C-alpha positions in Angstrom: 97.0 111.1 97.9 96.1 113.9 100.2 95.4 113.7 103.9 92.1 114.9 105.3 91.4 118.6 105.8 92.3 119.9 109.3 91.4 123.1 111.1 94.1 125.4 112.5 91.5 127.4 114.6 92.5 130.9 115.7 96.3 130.1 115.8 98.3 131.5 113.0 99.8 128.1 112.2 98.8 127.7 108.6 102.5 127.3 107.7 102.6 124.2 110.0 99.5 122.7 108.4 100.8 123.3 104.9 104.1 121.6 105.8 102.4 118.6 107.5 100.0 118.3 104.5 103.0 118.0 102.1 104.7 115.5 104.4 101.6 113.4 104.9 101.1 113.2 101.1 104.8 112.3 100.7 104.2 109.5 103.2 101.1 108.3 101.4 103.0 108.1 98.2 105.5 105.8 99.9 102.6 103.6 101.2 102.2 104.8 104.7 99.3 106.8 106.0 100.3 109.2 108.9 98.8 112.2 110.6 101.7 114.5 111.7 102.0 117.0 114.5 101.4 120.6 113.6 101.7 121.4 117.3 105.2 120.2 117.5 106.2 122.5 114.7 104.3 125.4 116.4 106.1 124.7 119.7 109.5 123.6 118.7 110.6 125.1 115.3 111.3 128.7 116.5 115.1 128.3 116.1 114.4 127.6 112.4 112.6 130.9 111.9 109.0 130.2 112.8 107.0 132.1 115.3 104.4 129.7 116.6 100.9 131.0 116.3 102.3 134.3 115.1 103.3 132.9 111.7 106.0 131.1 109.9 107.0 129.4 106.6 106.5 125.8 105.4 110.2 125.6 104.2 111.4 126.5 107.8 109.1 123.7 109.1 110.4 121.2 106.6 114.0 122.1 107.5 113.1 121.5 111.2 111.8 118.0 110.3 114.9 117.3 108.1 117.1 118.0 111.1 114.9 116.5 113.9 112.2 114.3 112.6 108.5 114.8 113.6 106.0 113.1 115.9 102.6 111.9 114.9 99.6 114.0 115.8 98.5 111.4 118.4 101.9 111.6 120.1 101.9 115.5 120.1 98.2 116.6 119.7 97.1 120.0 118.4 96.3 122.6 121.0 95.9 125.7 118.8 98.2 127.8 120.9 101.9 128.2 121.3 103.3 126.2 124.2 106.7 125.1 125.5 108.3 122.4 123.3 107.5 119.0 124.9 109.5 116.8 122.5 112.0 117.9 119.8 112.0 115.1 117.3 110.1 112.1 116.1 110.1 109.0 114.0 108.9 110.6 110.8 111.9 111.7 108.7 112.7 113.5 105.5 116.1 113.6 103.8 115.8 116.9 102.0 113.6 119.8 100.9 113.0 120.7 97.2 111.4 123.7 95.6 110.0 125.3 92.5 109.4 128.9 91.5 107.0 130.6 89.2 103.7 129.4 87.8 105.3 127.1 85.2 107.7 125.6 87.8 104.8 124.9 90.2 102.7 123.4 87.5 105.5 121.1 86.4 106.4 120.0 89.9 102.7 119.4 90.7 102.6 116.5 88.3 104.1 114.1 90.9 103.6 115.7 94.3 101.6 118.3 96.3 103.4 121.5 97.1 103.4 123.9 100.1 102.7 127.4 98.8 102.0 130.9 100.1 99.0 133.0 99.0 97.1 136.2 99.8 94.0 134.9 101.5 92.7 138.3 102.7 89.4 137.9 100.9 88.9 134.1 101.3 86.7 134.1 104.4 83.4 134.3 102.5 84.4 131.8 99.8 82.0 128.9 99.4 82.4 127.5 95.9 83.5 128.2 92.3 86.7 129.5 90.8 88.0 132.4 92.8 90.2 135.4 91.8 89.2 138.2 94.1 92.5 138.7 95.8 95.7 140.8 95.8 99.3 139.4 96.2 100.4 140.2 99.7 101.4 136.8 100.9 99.8 136.1 104.3 98.7 132.4 104.3 100.3 129.0 103.6 98.2 126.3 102.0 98.7 123.1 100.0 98.6 123.1 96.2 97.1 119.8 95.3 95.9 120.0 91.7 95.7 122.0 88.5 93.4 121.9 85.5 93.3 124.0 82.3 91.5 126.8 84.1 92.2 126.6 87.9 94.6 125.6 90.7 93.1 123.4 93.4 94.2 124.3 97.0 93.7 122.4 100.3 93.2 124.9 103.1 93.4 124.5 106.9 90.1 126.1 108.0 88.1 122.9 108.4 85.7 121.1 106.0 82.8 123.5 106.6 84.8 126.3 104.7 84.9 126.5 100.9 84.4 123.3 98.9 84.8 120.8 101.8 88.0 122.6 102.9 89.3 123.3 99.3 89.3 126.4 97.1 89.8 126.7 93.3 91.9 129.7 92.1 92.0 131.0 88.5 95.0 129.5 86.8 97.9 132.0 86.8 99.4 134.1 89.6 96.1 134.4 91.4 96.4 135.5 95.0 100.2 135.7 94.5 100.4 131.9 94.3 103.5 132.0 92.0 105.3 134.9 93.9 107.2 132.7 96.4 108.9 129.3 96.0 106.7 126.3 96.6 108.3 123.5 98.7 108.0 119.8 99.3 109.8 117.1 101.2 112.0 114.3 99.8 
């Protein structure tokens, strides 16, 4: 129950795409397909600690939605640049934000949801397929953890479907790319 891969372009808004991916999956699990507005998060969640196209954190984005709600992508389309906030809230709501820490915590939580996580994606640009482990642990990119097997984590990225395995990457199971170094978050 994962929404289609999107493309953040040159805007440093991975955190918004990771957060909307988690919320879209949450909505799918409740029986409603929705595409949510990353642009609204980019433009409007600064007071929660995010910095538009200059970065942010998925848990700040989820806290914004918990307080304000969020518009659909069609109501507040993606522009790929930081703009003045056009609309603060929206009809999509969450009641709380939950989290897990460490590799075991993430793996256990993943059994019933997808999780917004942070990774070191410094060496990801040339990735095309296979199980990847050529990375350090300086967290610089937010993605969506969508699956786990006995040997790898499956990650949904926000660089379009022409990157990686149709927009996904597989990371060696364990703390690859610092995946387990920061709490993973999801909406409730």
